[in-house]
Each structure stands twice: as C-alpha cells, then as structure tokens.
MIMI-599285 format. One record per residue (C-alpha): residue number from 1; x, y, z. Coordinates in nm, 4 decimals. Example, Ala and Ser with C-alpha at 12.3 -4.5 7.8 and 13.67 -1.06 7.14 Angstrom:
BEGIN
 resi        u        v        w
    1   1.2300  -0.4500   0.7800
    2   1.3670  -0.1060   0.7140
***
This chain:
BEGIN
 resi        u        v        w
    1  23.3160   4.7157   2.7967
    2  23.5797   4.4846   2.6445
    3  23.4823   4.2381   2.3769
    4  23.6076   3.8825   2.4084
    5  23.6626   3.6503   2.1123
    6  23.7314   3.2810   2.0785
    7  24.0839   3.1555   2.0275
    8  24.1584   3.0700   1.6635
    9  24.5222   2.9484   1.6598
   10  24.6821   3.2890   1.7192
   11  24.9720   3.1341   1.9237
   12  25.0766   2.9009   1.6441
   13  25.1341   3.1975   1.4115
   14  25.4256   3.3060   1.6335
   15  25.6163   2.9806   1.5885
   16  25.8912   3.1249   1.3636
   17  25.9242   3.4374   1.5733
   18  25.9909   3.2340   1.8881
   19  26.2354   3.0049   1.7060
   20  26.4418   3.3098   1.6129
   21  26.4169   3.4442   1.9650
   22  26.5413   3.1094   2.1018
   23  26.8405   3.1194   1.8700
   24  26.9122   3.4822   1.9584
   25  26.8975   3.4150   2.3301
   26  27.1268   3.1107   2.2890
   27  27.3827   3.3308   2.1093
   28  27.3990   3.5413   2.4249
   29  27.4186   3.2298   2.6476
   30  27.0718   3.2903   2.7890
   31  26.9031   3.1649   2.9891
   32  27.1835   3.0458   3.2243
   33  27.1991   2.6729   3.2896
   34  27.1207   2.7179   3.6586
   35  26.8081   2.9307   3.5930
   36  26.5063   2.8205   3.7947
   37  26.2394   3.0349   3.6232
   38  26.1353   3.0974   3.2664
   39  26.2959   3.3882   3.0861
   40  26.1173   3.6944   2.9572
   41  26.0229   3.5413   2.6192
   42  25.8747   3.2326   2.7785
   43  25.6936   3.4436   3.0358
   44  25.5478   3.6607   2.7590
   45  25.4302   3.3539   2.5677
   46  25.2675   3.2083   2.8789
   47  25.0997   3.5394   2.9563
   48  24.9547   3.5546   2.6057
   49  24.8332   3.1953   2.6346
   50  24.6773   3.2670   2.9749
   51  24.5090   3.5741   2.8241
   52  24.3368   3.3513   2.5690
   53  24.2468   3.1050   2.8441
   54  24.0945   3.3946   3.0378
   55  23.9018   3.5113   2.7313
   56  23.7532   3.1646   2.6833
   57  23.6638   3.1490   3.0528
   58  23.4880   3.4855   3.0344
   59  23.2861   3.3745   2.7325
   60  23.1834   3.0689   2.9299
   61  23.0990   3.2847   3.2313
   62  22.8787   3.5024   3.0072
   63  22.6755   3.1946   2.9169
   64  22.6498   3.1159   3.2876
   65  22.5206   3.4665   3.3513
   66  22.2567   3.4314   3.0801
   67  22.1563   3.0964   3.2243
   68  22.1271   3.2462   3.5711
   69  21.9087   3.5244   3.4368
   70  21.6956   3.2769   3.2441
   71  21.6474   3.0655   3.5568
   72  21.5396   3.3688   3.7578
   73  21.3052   3.4961   3.4854
   74  21.1580   3.1528   3.4261
   75  21.0981   3.1058   3.7966
   76  20.9182   3.4385   3.8083
   77  20.7146   3.3384   3.5031
   78  20.6127   3.0142   3.6717
   79  20.4901   3.2055   3.9772
   80  20.3002   3.4525   3.7594
   81  20.1663   3.1679   3.5471
   82  20.0267   2.9975   3.8534
   83  19.8586   3.3188   3.9664
   84  19.7100   3.3912   3.6259
   85  19.5854   3.0358   3.5894
   86  19.4220   3.0380   3.9336
   87  19.2602   3.3725   3.8635
   88  19.1342   3.2569   3.5246
   89  18.9960   2.9270   3.6509
   90  18.8156   3.0954   3.9398
   91  18.6887   3.3902   3.7362
   92  18.3124   3.3851   3.6737
   93  18.2676   3.7499   3.5767
   94  18.2573   3.7023   3.1989
   95  17.8841   3.7543   3.1546
   96  17.8686   4.0256   3.4224
   97  18.1445   4.2238   3.2518
   98  17.9742   4.2013   2.9128
   99  17.6391   4.2981   3.0626
  100  17.8065   4.5999   3.2223
  101  17.9466   4.7008   2.8824
  102  17.6044   4.6618   2.7236
  103  17.4396   4.8611   3.0018
  104  17.6865   5.1446   2.9486
  105  17.5742   5.1704   2.5851
  106  17.2056   5.1055   2.6541
  107  17.0857   5.4656   2.6787
  108  17.2585   5.5702   2.3580
  109  17.1173   5.2691   2.1731
  110  16.7670   5.3314   2.3087
  111  16.7751   5.6900   2.1823
  112  16.8974   5.5806   1.8393
  113  16.6362   5.3036   1.8208
  114  16.3624   5.5417   1.9298
  115  16.4692   5.7915   1.6668
  116  16.4758   5.5192   1.4024
  117  16.1253   5.4033   1.4981
  118  15.9867   5.7547   1.4818
  119  16.1382   5.8188   1.1411
  120  16.0050   5.4849   1.0164
  121  15.6585   5.5757   1.1430
  122  15.6714   5.9080   0.9589
  123  15.8013   5.7305   0.6485
  124  15.5271   5.4638   0.6577
  125  15.2597   5.7235   0.7332
  126  15.3501   5.9272   0.4263
  127  15.3454   5.6117   0.2141
  128  15.0078   5.5093   0.3520
  129  14.8224   5.8396   0.3060
  130  14.9569   5.8833  -0.0455
  131  14.9358   5.5211  -0.1568
  132  15.3091   5.4972  -0.2190
  133  15.4216   5.1430  -0.2930
  134  15.7647   5.2070  -0.4455
  135  16.0970   5.2991  -0.2946
  136  16.2057   5.6609  -0.2928
  137  16.4049   5.7696  -0.5973
  138  16.6223   6.0785  -0.5890
  139  16.9678   6.1807  -0.7110
  140  17.2601   6.1117  -0.4832
  141  17.4096   6.4534  -0.5575
  142  17.2016   6.7645  -0.6271
  143  17.5036   6.9400  -0.7763
  144  17.5681   6.6658  -1.0313
  145  17.1959   6.6471  -1.1038
  146  17.1872   7.0172  -1.1920
  147  17.5258   7.0205  -1.3665
  148  17.3644   6.9672  -1.7077
  149  17.1311   7.2619  -1.6503
  150  17.4190   7.4879  -1.5553
  151  17.6139   7.3777  -1.8630
  152  17.3174   7.4290  -2.0950
  153  17.2409   7.7655  -1.9364
  154  17.5973   7.8737  -2.0110
  155  17.5692   7.7496  -2.3697
  156  17.2360   7.9284  -2.4099
  157  17.3874   8.2480  -2.2746
  158  17.6804   8.2309  -2.5183
  159  17.4532   8.1568  -2.8146
  160  17.2033   8.4260  -2.7182
  161  17.4846   8.6752  -2.6786
  162  17.5236   8.6697  -3.0572
  163  17.1465   8.6947  -3.1042
  164  17.1207   8.9988  -2.8746
  165  17.4302   9.1698  -3.0123
  166  17.3661   9.5423  -3.0767
  167  17.5570   9.8689  -3.0811
  168  17.7321   9.7725  -2.7566
  169  17.8665   9.4570  -2.9176
  170  17.8808   9.1092  -2.7664
  171  17.9217   9.2384  -2.4106
  172  17.5822   9.4001  -2.4141
  173  17.4332   9.0927  -2.5790
  174  17.5928   8.8653  -2.3179
  175  17.4454   9.0710  -2.0317
  176  17.0932   9.0501  -2.1714
  177  17.1350   8.6812  -2.2617
  178  17.2490   8.6031  -1.9073
  179  16.9347   8.7579  -1.7649
  180  16.7184   8.5720  -2.0160
  181  16.8793   8.2363  -1.9326
  182  16.8510   8.2957  -1.5586
  183  16.4780   8.3760  -1.5762
  184  16.4105   8.0942  -1.8201
  185  16.6003   7.8188  -1.6351
  186  16.5358   7.9141  -1.2714
  187  16.1660   7.9691  -1.3247
  188  16.1256   7.6348  -1.5019
  189  16.3318   7.4592  -1.2357
  190  16.1171   7.5953  -0.9503
  191  15.7891   7.5163  -1.1245
  192  15.9108   7.1652  -1.2102
  193  15.9960   7.1123  -0.8435
  194  15.6467   7.2283  -0.7490
  195  15.4819   7.0040  -1.0101
  196  15.5683   6.7032  -0.7875
  197  15.2814   6.7963  -0.5546
  198  15.0332   6.6593  -0.8097
  199  15.1408   6.3075  -0.6913
  200  15.0125   6.3599  -0.3363
  201  14.6635   6.2452  -0.2402
  202  14.5337   6.5710  -0.0897
  203  14.3397   6.7727  -0.3413
  204  14.5038   7.0965  -0.2268
  205  14.8475   6.9628  -0.3076
  206  14.7317   6.8295  -0.6413
  207  14.5880   7.1667  -0.7249
  208  14.9245   7.3268  -0.6468
  209  15.1091   7.0664  -0.8572
  210  14.8945   7.1045  -1.1653
  211  14.8930   7.4792  -1.1100
  212  15.2715   7.4726  -1.1385
  213  15.2411   7.2798  -1.4653
  214  14.9927   7.5294  -1.6103
  215  15.2043   7.8200  -1.4888
  216  15.5110   7.6630  -1.6461
  217  15.3441   7.6104  -1.9821
  218  15.2102   7.9651  -1.9885
  219  15.5304   8.1254  -1.8666
  220  15.7593   7.9091  -2.0822
  221  15.5684   7.9936  -2.3997
  222  15.5125   8.3573  -2.3127
  223  15.8634   8.4284  -2.1760
  224  16.0409   8.2645  -2.4665
  225  15.8129   8.4467  -2.7121
  226  15.8844   8.7684  -2.5211
  227  16.2590   8.7112  -2.5365
  228  16.2399   8.6308  -2.9078
  229  16.0362   8.9458  -2.9787
  230  16.2561   9.1564  -2.7527
  231  16.5636   9.0492  -2.9495
  232  16.4405   9.2393  -3.2533
  233  16.3458   9.5465  -3.0516
  234  16.6725   9.5373  -2.8519
  235  16.8795   9.5607  -3.1684
  236  16.6919   9.8808  -3.2632
  237  16.7651  10.0551  -2.9327
  238  17.0351  10.3155  -2.9845
  239  17.1294  10.3494  -2.6202
  240  17.0600  10.0358  -2.4053
  241  17.1507  10.2380  -2.0962
  242  16.8495  10.4639  -2.1559
  243  16.5672  10.3278  -1.9411
  244  16.2940  10.4946  -2.1452
  245  16.4115  10.3293  -2.4654
  246  16.4411   9.9913  -2.2907
  247  16.0909  10.0145  -2.1443
  248  15.9486  10.1179  -2.4769
  249  16.1180   9.8270  -2.6554
  250  16.0112   9.5827  -2.3869
  251  15.6488   9.7054  -2.4032
  252  15.6397   9.6504  -2.7795
  253  15.7886   9.2991  -2.7322
  254  15.5369   9.2172  -2.4581
  255  15.2440   9.3162  -2.6766
  256  15.3830   9.1061  -2.9596
  257  15.4485   8.8054  -2.7317
  258  15.0831   8.7874  -2.6200
  259  14.9872   8.7016  -2.9763
  260  15.1654   8.3646  -2.9407
  261  14.8621   8.2222  -2.7603
  262  14.6331   8.2696  -3.0586
  263  14.9098   8.2018  -3.3109
  264  14.9239   8.5623  -3.4218
  265  15.2840   8.6339  -3.3314
  266  15.5155   8.6879  -3.6207
  267  15.8873   8.6233  -3.5983
  268  16.0910   8.8971  -3.7578
  269  16.3544   8.6555  -3.8830
  270  16.4828   8.3009  -3.8516
  271  16.7101   8.4003  -3.5606
  272  16.4120   8.4972  -3.3435
  273  16.2385   8.1686  -3.4235
  274  16.5525   7.9724  -3.3341
  275  16.5816   8.1717  -3.0096
  276  16.2179   8.0890  -2.9257
  277  16.2597   7.7172  -3.0004
  278  16.5910   7.6829  -2.8166
  279  16.4556   7.8608  -2.5117
  280  16.1448   7.6410  -2.5095
  281  16.3489   7.3195  -2.5257
  282  16.5746   7.4322  -2.2426
  283  16.2718   7.5374  -2.0383
  284  16.1212   7.1890  -2.0645
  285  16.4568   7.0325  -1.9752
  286  16.4901   7.2588  -1.6702
  287  16.1299   7.1749  -1.5741
  288  16.2130   6.8022  -1.5898
  289  16.5303   6.8516  -1.3841
  290  16.3265   7.0389  -1.1242
  291  16.0682   6.7592  -1.1200
  292  16.3387   6.4951  -1.0608
  293  16.5435   6.7064  -0.8171
  294  16.3954   6.4952  -0.5382
  295  16.1526   6.2061  -0.5198
  296  15.8340   6.2674  -0.7139
  297  15.6370   6.2546  -0.3852
  298  15.7254   6.5725  -0.1936
  299  15.8707   6.4938   0.1499
  300  15.9199   6.1256   0.0681
  301  16.2827   6.1697  -0.0318
  302  16.3674   6.3712   0.2802
  303  16.1958   6.1148   0.5057
  304  16.3724   5.8315   0.3258
  305  16.7122   5.9952   0.3747
  306  16.6349   6.0608   0.7407
  307  16.5216   5.6997   0.7873
  308  16.8348   5.5611   0.6229
  309  17.0556   5.7856   0.8333
  310  16.8755   5.6725   1.1495
  311  16.9135   5.3073   1.0459
  312  17.2808   5.3607   0.9724
  313  17.3464   5.5370   1.3046
  314  17.1718   5.2584   1.4960
  315  17.3564   4.9861   1.3025
  316  17.6925   5.1568   1.3563
  317  17.6325   5.1853   1.7323
  318  17.5239   4.8221   1.7517
  319  17.8244   4.7061   1.5514
  320  18.0618   4.9059   1.7712
  321  17.9176   4.7358   2.0801
  322  17.9287   4.3974   1.9085
  323  18.2967   4.4487   1.8182
  324  18.3748   4.5577   2.1725
  325  18.2194   4.2372   2.3065
  326  18.4007   4.0295   2.0427
  327  18.7334   4.1880   2.1331
  328  18.6768   4.1201   2.5038
  329  18.5826   3.7575   2.4374
  330  18.8814   3.7193   2.2055
  331  19.1068   3.8654   2.4740
  332  18.9802   3.6148   2.7305
  333  19.0292   3.3216   2.4927
  334  19.3719   3.4487   2.3887
  335  19.4713   3.4793   2.7547
  336  19.3668   3.1189   2.8204
  337  19.5519   2.9956   2.5131
  338  19.8604   3.1904   2.6210
  339  19.8541   3.0195   2.9629
  340  19.8183   2.6822   2.7908
  341  20.1153   2.7488   2.5613
  342  20.3426   2.9235   2.8099
  343  20.4661   2.6065   2.9883
  344  20.5964   2.4760   2.6549
  345  20.7748   2.8049   2.5991
  346  20.9382   2.7880   2.9430
  347  21.0412   2.4251   2.8837
  348  21.1847   2.5151   2.5428
  349  21.3728   2.8082   2.6937
  350  21.5207   2.5809   2.9617
  351  21.6170   2.3292   2.6937
  352  21.7942   2.5974   2.4944
  353  21.9807   2.7157   2.8029
  354  22.0837   2.3587   2.8874
  355  22.2066   2.3123   2.5324
  356  22.3894   2.6470   2.5429
  357  22.5559   2.5553   2.8711
  358  22.6650   2.2143   2.7494
  359  22.8007   2.3627   2.4268
  360  22.9784   2.6386   2.6199
  361  23.1285   2.3805   2.8561
  362  23.2565   2.1639   2.5713
  363  23.3803   2.4695   2.3841
  364  23.5757   2.5933   2.6872
  365  23.7440   2.2557   2.7352
  366  23.8246   2.2164   2.3651
  367  23.9541   2.5702   2.3314
  368  24.1682   2.5323   2.6437
  369  24.3179   2.2124   2.5036
  370  24.3912   2.3894   2.1733
  371  24.5581   2.6774   2.3564
  372  24.7575   2.4304   2.5685
  373  24.8658   2.2408   2.2557
  374  24.9758   2.5518   2.0650
  375  25.1448   2.6952   2.3747
  376  25.3420   2.3740   2.4265
  377  25.4368   2.3670   2.0570
  378  25.5667   2.7247   2.0492
  379  25.7377   2.6893   2.3863
  380  25.9075   2.3652   2.2798
  381  26.0179   2.5242   1.9517
  382  26.1720   2.8161   2.1414
  383  26.3567   2.5848   2.3822
  384  26.4741   2.3448   2.1121
  385  26.6086   2.6319   1.9006
  386  26.7872   2.7653   2.2076
  387  26.9298   2.4233   2.3018
  388  27.0555   2.3567   1.9489
  389  27.2865   2.6582   1.9547
  390  27.3971   2.7144   2.3128
  391  27.7236   2.5654   2.4414
  392  27.6134   2.5212   2.7986
  393  27.3561   2.2852   2.9397
  394  26.9921   2.3953   2.9278
  395  26.8151   2.4862   3.2498
  396  26.6328   2.2045   3.4229
  397  26.2913   2.3717   3.3904
  398  26.3131   2.3280   3.0079
  399  26.1639   1.9839   3.0672
  400  25.8535   2.1274   3.2316
  401  25.5517   2.2528   3.0260
  402  25.3151   2.4634   3.2436
  403  24.9603   2.3244   3.2577
  404  24.7162   2.5988   3.1479
  405  24.4079   2.3769   3.1355
  406  24.3999   2.3735   3.5145
  407  24.3159   2.7449   3.5036
  408  23.9712   2.6903   3.3514
  409  23.6720   2.6052   3.5694
  410  23.3590   2.4411   3.4236
  411  23.2212   2.3260   3.7567
  412  22.9757   2.6247   3.7926
  413  22.7789   2.4810   3.4992
  414  22.6670   2.1778   3.7002
  415  22.4321   2.3546   3.9473
  416  22.2822   2.5592   3.6644
  417  22.2194   2.2469   3.4618
  418  22.0555   2.0865   3.7647
  419  21.8354   2.3912   3.8243
  420  21.7272   2.4062   3.4602
  421  21.6463   2.0343   3.4629
  422  21.4387   2.0782   3.7822
  423  21.2656   2.3769   3.6231
  424  21.1695   2.1642   3.3237
  425  21.0398   1.8888   3.5477
  426  20.8392   2.1269   3.7676
  427  20.6810   2.3014   3.4682
  428  20.5893   1.9702   3.3065
  429  20.4252   1.8567   3.6289
  430  20.2356   2.1868   3.6556
  431  20.1238   2.1580   3.2939
  432  20.0002   1.8036   3.3419
  433  19.8077   1.9072   3.6547
  434  19.6393   2.2132   3.5012
  435  19.6107   2.1377   3.1302
  436  19.2745   1.9608   3.1508
  437  19.1181   2.2358   3.3596
  438  19.2501   2.5045   3.1263
  439  19.1245   2.3184   2.8189
  440  18.7811   2.2900   2.9763
  441  18.7918   2.6611   3.0559
  442  18.8824   2.7383   2.6959
  443  18.5969   2.5237   2.5673
  444  18.3586   2.6944   2.8087
  445  18.4763   3.0363   2.6863
  446  18.4210   2.9354   2.3238
  447  18.0749   2.8051   2.4051
  448  17.9881   3.1123   2.6118
  449  18.1148   3.3403   2.3350
  450  17.8834   3.1784   2.0819
  451  17.5877   3.2035   2.3205
  452  17.6597   3.5644   2.4104
  453  17.6884   3.6759   2.0493
  454  17.3945   3.4661   1.9306
  455  17.1451   3.4949   2.2164
  456  17.2526   3.7362   2.4885
  457  17.3370   4.0200   2.2510
  458  17.0228   3.9578   2.0440
  459  16.8118   3.9584   2.3612
  460  16.9782   4.2838   2.4647
  461  16.8871   4.4425   2.1308
  462  16.5289   4.3237   2.1727
  463  16.5185   4.4801   2.5204
  464  16.6550   4.8028   2.3768
  465  16.3831   4.8035   2.1121
  466  16.1138   4.7301   2.3720
  467  16.2409   5.0118   2.5912
  468  16.2360   5.2461   2.2932
  469  15.8740   5.1470   2.2296
  470  15.7894   5.2084   2.5963
  471  15.9448   5.5545   2.5773
  472  15.7342   5.6354   2.2739
  473  15.4233   5.5022   2.4515
  474  15.5007   5.7040   2.7663
  475  15.5394   6.0193   2.5614
  476  15.2037   5.9600   2.3905
  477  15.0359   5.8710   2.7192
  478  15.1716   6.1843   2.8859
  479  15.0391   6.4063   2.6112
  480  14.7019   6.2320   2.6237
  481  14.6867   6.2570   3.0032
  482  14.7779   6.6246   2.9981
  483  14.5049   6.6979   2.7447
  484  14.2560   6.4965   2.9481
  485  14.3390   6.6867   3.2674
  486  14.2998   7.0193   3.0908
  487  13.9589   6.9111   2.9570
  488  13.8470   6.7944   3.3050
  489  13.9556   7.1196   3.4716
  490  13.7745   7.3198   3.2122
***
C-alpha cells in the first residue's frame, strides 16, 4: 500500500533546473510561437504538481474514512449503550444472583462448619476433664525441635569413640559409641514423651506418666553406669568380634553397674567418670526434649492443631465466597459507572473527529495553495527564461497558468461534520435523559452492596452455622433412637 506524505516545497527546489531547461529549449526555438499546448517540460512540471495535489487529497480522504468509521462505530455504541442502560435499569436480580452463589457454596461451608464445631467440642472437652486453662504449647517444627538432640548425639558418639577405642582403633570405638548414644538418647526421648501423661486427670494416665519418670531415672543412671563400666571391659577384649568375650565383658560391666544404686560402683579412671556424667546430662536433655515434643497434656496439641486447621479451612472458604460476592458487586457498579461515563467518551471522540476534519480541510486548502504558488513560480521562471533568449514570439498560452486548486474537493467533509455534530447532540440529550436514573441505580447498588456484605452475608453464615448444629443434633438423635429401638425390641 503506497504511503502518502504532505507537500513540503519540493517544486520550488527545481527552480534552477527549469530555468536552464527554458533557456535550452529557447536555443532550439522551442516551443514554436503558434503552439497551442504546453511542451513536455511544462507538462512534466504540471504532472508533478498534480501528483502532490493528489497526495494531499488522499490524505484528506483518509481522514474522511476515519471519520466515517468513527461515526459508524459511535452509532453502534449508542445503540448498545441504550440496550445496556435499559437492561441495567430494569434488572432486579442482584440479590437473587448473590443468593444463588451463596447456595452453591452452602453445602461445603456447612460441612466445614460442622467439622470445626466437632473439633472445638473435642478440644473443649479435653480442657474440661483435665482442668486445662492455658493455650496449647508445642514446637512448630518437630525436626528443628529435635535438631539439638541429633547434634548432641553426634558429638557424644564422636567423643565416646575415643573413650571406647581398643585394638580395632577408632572405628570399633565409633561403632560401640553409636549404639550407646542411640540407646541413651532414644530411650530418654520416649520416656520423656510418656512423662507428659502425669498432667492428665485420670489416675491411670498419671500412673503411666510418673512410671515413665521413674523408669527414666533408673534406666538413665543404670545405662550410663553400664556404659561407663563397659568401657573399661571393652578395652580389655582382644577380639570384639568374639561373642563370648563380648558377653563376658558385658556381664562383668552389668554386675558393676548395679552397684551405682547403693553407691558401691567404682570408676576405673577419670575417663569412665566423665563418660558417665556426660551420658547422664545428655539423657536428661533428651528426656526434656521428649517432654516438650508436644504439648504437656497428651492429645491437647493434636486437637489444637486440628481445631486451628478446621478454623482456617472454614475461614478460607468464607473469604473465597465473600471475595466472589465483592467481585460481582464491583462488576455491577463498574458496569453502571462505565455507562455513565461512556456518553462523555463518545462526545469527546466526535469532538476529536470534528477537529481532525476541520484541520484536514484547512490543511488541504493551504497545501493546495502552496503547490499552486510554487507551480506558478517554477512555470513562470521556465517561460521567462525561454522568452528572454528566443528570437520568435512566445506562444499565446504562456500567459495562462493552469489552476490546480480546482482539482481538490473538500465538500465531502460537510456531511461528516453535520453527522458528528448531530451525534454529539443526540448523545448529550440521551445523557441528560438517563443520567439521573443511572446515578440513582449506582447509589442503590452501593447501598445494596453494603447491606449484602454487612447483613445478608452475615445472616447466611449464621444459617450455615445453625444448619451445621442441626446436622450434629440429627446425628446424635439418630444414634439415640437406634439404641432405643434396639432396647425396646430386646
């Protein structure tokens, strides 16, 4: 597709060239004095000038085309605007649509609310029967909670590897130390976890909890004494792979370890005493980590996590529904505001097209006059140069300058300007007739939105909670009725 540009004095740049051509033609006695039409040079100049006139006309016609398209599009927008406004003003389905959305989510919300209520009942029941008045306390991450134990167990293993070093070197010592650390730490951790049962109200649980404490104290003292005594015996074993020698050494260590309870155990050296003390400290630390692995009331931490998860799931579902309603209400208000603002946009578009047309019209006339002026200047220069040299009289048509301005046509702009002006008037009238009704509709939407979010949605949540309670009651009543029927039949 060709690209057209505005004229920018291109003809005037050929002034010298045409002066020389006029002189050259005069030297050959051309054009003849009786010539009735312009010669080839003049014809070429006129053709070039007409080309620029045509280019300016096409640029003007392009503006006309855009104006025609804008008129058609704006007319279509006005028709659509009228339809949308009528539909919006007559629409009374706002509340019904929102209620339908809430009904679609009702079953899911009822299930989540019912689950939350049941978990809260279990949570409150455990608090009541055990006299719990504080919030559950437990580590957020079990792994991070036990990280210190793992680190200390590794350190204990490395240190004990040197203590248990024998004929097999550090590797054999590391193997035995690893087993010692595992038994020491894991046992204390499990018993510390069980010690939490002493906080429950039932005597059976308390017995288990304090039993874990007693078992821990006995095992911690005995096992660490056993490991300390076994260190000395292990270093005397010639072949640790010989089971008989290992059992014999372990039996001697076990007999020696029992003496710890009546303070009769003797440590063979300072290393064994250090091993005993280090193991005892780590045992108590592992016992404490086991005790604080979850809330000090067994089951309370799990119920608290379940309750929080149920609360979170219910809140997330409610918020999703709330956001869906908000988005729908926002869409309806935005649609009303768009209808209110669209007439101004159409009027502004028409104004821009009117301005573009008027500018294009003036530009076409001014450019045509500039082309006519430069064409006449170059043509006159050519003829004067020719006349100044030739011996014969100049042709009679030398006195005539062709009128190129007559070739432009700005008249098509008038009907477009009239149509755009009528479009502006019609849209202004429509806006004045409908603006009050649309503003009232917008105010009603804003008021309804506040009521829906404040009262309707809250009432819906209360209904959901009541339905969840009814479901719980029906389940209890069904169980009771079934039991009653079985008793009657019996």
